[in-house]
N, C-alpha and C positions, 0 to 999 in steps of 0.2 A: 621482252621489254614490257609488254602490257601488264604483265603480273608485277613486275618490278615497280611500276608506277603506282598500281594499286596498293602494294605493300608500303611504298613511301607515303601514300595518302594516309593509310590507316595509322602509321607510326607518327606522322604529324598530328593526326586527329587526337591520338592518345596523349601525346606531349601536350597538346592544348588543354585537354581535360585535366591532366594533372596539374598544370600551371593555374587553372581556374580552381581547384579544390581549395587551396588555402584562402582565397578571397572569399569563397562561399562559406568556409567554416567560421570566419570571424564576423559574419553579418549578424550573428546572434551573439550576445555577450554572455558572461557567467550569470547563471541563475542565482537570485538573492537566496541563500540558504540551501541551494540545490546544487547540482553538478556544475562543474566549470569547463570552459572551452579547453579541450586537449588535457584535461585532468588524467594523471596518471597514479596518483596515490590516493590514500583514504582522505575524506574530506577533513577539513579543520575541526578538530574535536572541541566541544563546548561543554562537556562533563568530564568528571574525573574517570569514570569507566571508560568513556571514549578514548581518553588520553592513554589510559592503561593498554587498552586494545591496540592503539597505534603503536605504542612502544614495543608490545609483545610481537606485533607484525613485523616491525622493523628488526627486532633483535633476532627473531627466528629466520628472517630473510637473510641476515648476515652469516647466522650460523650455517644455514644450508649452503650459502655461497662458498664460505670457507671449506666446508666439506667437499663440495663439488670441486673447487680448485686443488685442494689437497689430494683427493683420490684421483682424479684423472691426471694431475700433474705427475704423481708417482707412477701411475700407469704408463702414461706416454714416455716418461723419462726411461722407465725400465724396458719399455719396448725399443726405444731408440738406441739406448746405451748398451743394451745386452742381447743385440740381435745376433742372429746365427752368422751373418756375413762378417762379423767382427770376430769370430772365433769362439763366441761363448757357447757353453754347453748348459743345458738345463740343471738345475739342481736335483739332487737324488734323495733329499730328505722327505720323509713321508709326513711328518707332523712337528710342530714346535710348540712347546709349552708356553713360551714367552708370547708367540703370536696369538695362541688361542686366549691367553689372559688379556692381551692388549685389546683385541677386537671383541672381548665381552666388557671389560671395565670401561673403556673410553666411551662406547655408545650409552652404557648405562649412566655415566656421569653427564653426557650431554642431554639425554632425556630428563634427568632431574633438573638440569639447569633450566630446561624449557618448561618443565610441568609444574614446578614450584611457584613461579609467578603466575602462571596460567590458571592454576587451580585457586589461588588468592583471589584473582579477578572473577572467576566464575562464581565463587562463593559470594563475593560482594554483589555480583549482578542479581543473586536471588534473594538478597536481603531486602524485602519490601515492608518491613516494619516501621512504624512511627512516621508514616506518610503524612505530609501537610494537606495534601488534596488527593482524592482518589476519584479516578475517571474509568468508566465502563466504556470500552471500545467495542462495538459489535460489527463484525463484517458481514456484508451481504452482497449479493449480486446486483448491482456492482457500485457500492458506495459504503460509507462508514456512518454508523450512529453512535453518537457520544452522550453519556448520562453521567453528570457530576454527581457522585454518591456522597462524599464525606468532605468536610472542610468548607472553606469559603466557596460558595458558588453551588453548594449542594441543592439538588432539584432542577438544575438547568439541564435541558436535553435538546438535542437538534441532529438533524442529518447532514452530512458533509458530502456534496457531490461534485464532481468534476466541473469546473467553470469554463474550460476552454470550449468554444462552440464547436459542436460535432459537424457542422456544415461549413467549417472554415475551408476556403479555397485552398487546395494542396500546392498551387502555384504561387501563393503569397509567402512572404518572410514570416516566420514564426517568431512570437515573441520570446523573451528569455525564459518564461516559465510554462511554455507550451506543454500541455497534458500533465502539468504537476501544480495546478492552481485549482482552488476549490471555492464553492461559494460561501462555505462556513468554516472558519479556521478554528482549530482548538486553541485556547488561550489560557495561559499559565503564568504564574509569577515567578520571577527570576530567583535564583538561590533558594527555592523551596523543593522539598522531596515530593515528587509526583508519582503516585502508584497508577499504573494503568493495568485495569483488568480486562482481559480480552476474552471473546467468545464469538460464535457466529450463528446465523439464521439458517444457513444452507449448507455450503461447502467450507472447506479449510481455507482460510485466508492468513495473511501475515502482516502484522503492524510493525513498520520498520522505519526508523529515522536514523540514517547513518551517523549524522553528527552527534547524536546522543550515545551512540553505541548500543542501541536498543533494536532487537528483532524478536518478536514474540508471536508464535502461531495462534490464531483465533479458530478454535475448534468447535463444531456444533456439539452441544450436550456437554461440554467441559468448560470450566473456568480456569484460566491461567493468569499470572500477572508478571509484570516487570516494572521497573521505575527508572527515573532519571532525575537529575538535579542540574538544571541549565545554569551556567554561571555567567552568561552573556545574553544581554537583550538582543532580540532579532527574530527572523522568521526562518524556520528550518523546515526542509521538506523531505518526504520519503514516499514510499509506495507500498502497495500489497505485493509480497514477493513469494506468495504461493500461487501457482497456476490454478486459477479458480473458474476459469470459463472463458468465453469468447471476448469479454470485455475486461479481461484482467488487467491490461494495460491502462484502464480508464478509471482507477480508484485511487488516486494519490492521498497522500497524508500531509497536512500542513499545520504546523505548530507554532504560534506566535507566543514568544516569551516577553513579558513586558514588566514594568516596575510594580511594586506593591499598590501604588496610588492608582496607576492605570488598570490594573487587575480589578481592583475594588470598583471603579468606575465601570468596567465592562460587565462586571456581575450585575451591578445595579440596572444597567441598560439592557441587558439580556432578559433580566426577569421582568422589566416592564414591556419589553417586546413579546415575551411569551404570554404575559397577563392580556395584552391586547389582542394576541391571536387566538386566546381561548374563547371560542364562540359559545354562545348560550345554546345548549343543545334542544331548547324548548323552542326556539325561533322556527318558525315556519318559512320555508323558502319557496320561490316560485322555481318552475322547472327550468327556465332560462337562467336564472341566478346559479342554481346548481351545476348546470351544464357548462357555464362560464368558468366557474371555480373548479370544476372537476377536470376540465382540460389542462388547466394548469398543475394540478396535482398529478394527473396522468403523465404530462410531460417531465415532470421532475423525478417520479418514482416508478413508473410502469413501462415507459417507452423502450428501455434498454432490452427488456424480455419480450414484451408483447408487440413491439414496433409501433410506428406511428399509424400504420395502416390497420393495426389490430390482427394482423395475421400470424403473429407469434414466430416462434423458431421451430420448424418441424422436428420432432423427436426430442425436442428439449423443453419448450414452453408453449402452452396451448394457445391456439388462436381464439381471441375474444369476438372477432367478427363471425357471426353465425353460431357462436357458442350456445349449447343448450342451457348451461348454468346461466349465462348472461340473459338469455331470453326467457327462462323459466321463472319459477317463484322466486321473489326476492329474498326471501328468508334464507334460502340456501346461498344465494349470491353473498349476502352479508355475512354469513357464517364463514365462508371461505376466505373473503378479504380480511376478516377480524383475525382468524385462527390459522389460516394457511393450509395447504394440502400439497404433499409431494414436494416439488421444487418451488412452489408458490410460499413465500414467507408469510408470517403472520404480521399484520400491520397494526394490530390493536395497541401496540406500545409506541409506535411511531407516528401515527396520524390521528388527529382528532375525530370525534363523531362526526363532525361537519365535512371534515375532508374526505371521510369514507364515504358518507352519504353522497357527496358531490361527485366523486370519482365513479361511484356505482351508477349514478344516474347518467353521467356522462357516457360510460360504455355501453348502457342500455338503450341510449338513443343515437348512437353514432354507427357510421358505416352502414351495413345493411341490417342492423338489428332493429327489430320493432317489438320490444317487450310489451305485453299488456300492462303489467305493473312497471310503469316506465319512470316512476319517481321515488325516490328514497329520502326521507326526512332524517335529520340528526337524531331525533327522538327514538327512531326505529333502531338505530344502531346503538344507542345507549341502552336501550332494552335488551338487545341481543347480547351486550356484555355481561349482563347479570346472569 
């Protein structure tokens, strides 16, 4: 009786949990441009390529389903209708030319029906010629760097980091775009061919936006490309889809498609913003100014690998707290931050002279570090670049 009551309690608890699941699932709505609640199919396509991929997916699913039903239907019918208990005896023929021809020709025709439209789509996916805007996407642990290379907006560059607070309380209800929101979106004009050139600073990443039908690996030392032409204004989300390290789940991709007028306004605003952030490398900063700014640079670019306490990740990323390089001559410290070393990416293209000087000064004066050369000026970083 005692065990029966326990079993009954467990069953009631399980039923209660099952009843609560639907209510919990709908607390968060569909993500704008991202996954939807209870989504079963591919996202709504907004490019011709994505439409073709969706059509191919549906067509091949139907073909596979028809084959499945036909093969297993014939098999089960034959087993049931020709079983031994009904007096049937096995056939004695050894081979049949007709059957041999049928099971060779029919699969061949099916493969052609599937391969022909698929090949046309794959060829179209690789045609990156005559792009209106070319953007380089650089994967790095764990963020994306974007450089507008050609077309309207050429010269714009920025880093795109996860915007979801890392210290968000796990007990709180997440917003609709939890872990798929960024601080700097990629902005492109609608109905224009956008070429994406991919590469990486450290390990293999994957630049993917499902609504565009785009997935392209970003490989260190290689340059690859893909393209899309979004036909609908809106915000569309993706992720890195290559397992790239411990924070693989925290480098989302967000592309905002806008009208031509809105894009021109964004380009003007972004260039003014970049000009305002371009510090004069000849300016002499106080140590407190550099430490204050360096703390922000560290939080945005370094904390994922070296941790907030500077202890790093044993076996993967070096500790900065107590580091011989951080506490040693500043010239070597500047060189490593500029040019990278091993798992450490080069920051010379992503950070300004002032930002590099600030973050080095911050690390040389933080935690237990007490470097003799405890301040680095932007002019020193500029000199090291040459």
